[in-house]
N, C-alpha and C positions, 0 to 999 in steps of 0.2 A: 728477541729477533727470531728465536727458534719457533715460538708459538705463531708468530706472523707468517713465517715460511710454511709451517704446517697448514695453516688456513689457506695460504695461496696455492698449495699443492692439491687442494681438493678437486679441482677440475681434472688434473692429471690422474689422480687416484680413481676417479669415477669415469674415466674415458670410455670404458665399455658400455656403461649405462648411458652416457651421453650419446654415443654412436647409435645405440639401440633406439633411443628416443628421437634422434635426429633423422635417421634414414627411415623413410616410410615403408610400411609393409605393403604387400600386393593390394590390399583393399583400400589403402590410402594414397596410392601412387598418383592418382589424378587430382587429389585434393591438396597435396603439399608439394611445394617446389623444393625438391631434394637438393638441387644445386645451391639454392639460396640458403637453406638451413645448414648445409655443409660449410658454405662460405662463412656464415655467422659463427659456427662452431670453431672453424679454423682461426678466425679473427679473435675470438675470445681466448683461444689457446695462446696465440701469439702475444696478445696483450698481457696475459698472465705471465708468460715467460719473460717478456720485456720488463715488467714491473718487478718480478722476482730477481732478475739479473741486476737491475738498478739498485734494489735494496741490498743485495749481497755486496756489490761493489762499494756502496756507501758505507756499509758496516766495516768492510776491509780497510777502507780509507781512514775511517775514524779510529779504528783499533790500531792501525799502523802509526797514526799520529801519536796515540797514547804510548805506544812502544818506543817511539823516537824520544818522546819527552822523558820517559823513565830511564832510557839509556843515557840521555844527557845528564840526568840527576846522578846516575851511578858513576859516570865519568868525572863528575865534579867532586867525587869523594864522599858522596852521601850514601855510602853503602850501608844498608842495614837489612836485617832479615825480612822485614815487611816489604821493603822496596824490591828486593830480589824475588820474593814470592809473587808480588803483583806483576813484575816484569815477566816472569815465566808464565803466569796465568794469561796475560795479554798476548804473549807470543804464541801460546797454544791456541788461543782463540783465532788468531790470524790463520 
């Protein structure tokens, strides 16, 4: 998931470059619709943020389910070192 999030942050990390290529210079003002290109940039940013938020929430949900399952196993008396280690790892991930 970390790699996926890193890839999804590319547009945020390159925002200065994106703005420089989106907003036309004085020589291109008449040839490019700055309003439309800015709108497209905004929409792509919002899409990226929405997708990233969805993936993060999905990861939290899945990891929380694993934590719940591990806690239930621990409460049933199945305590062992590996179980506790896995539980702590998943709790840290959340």
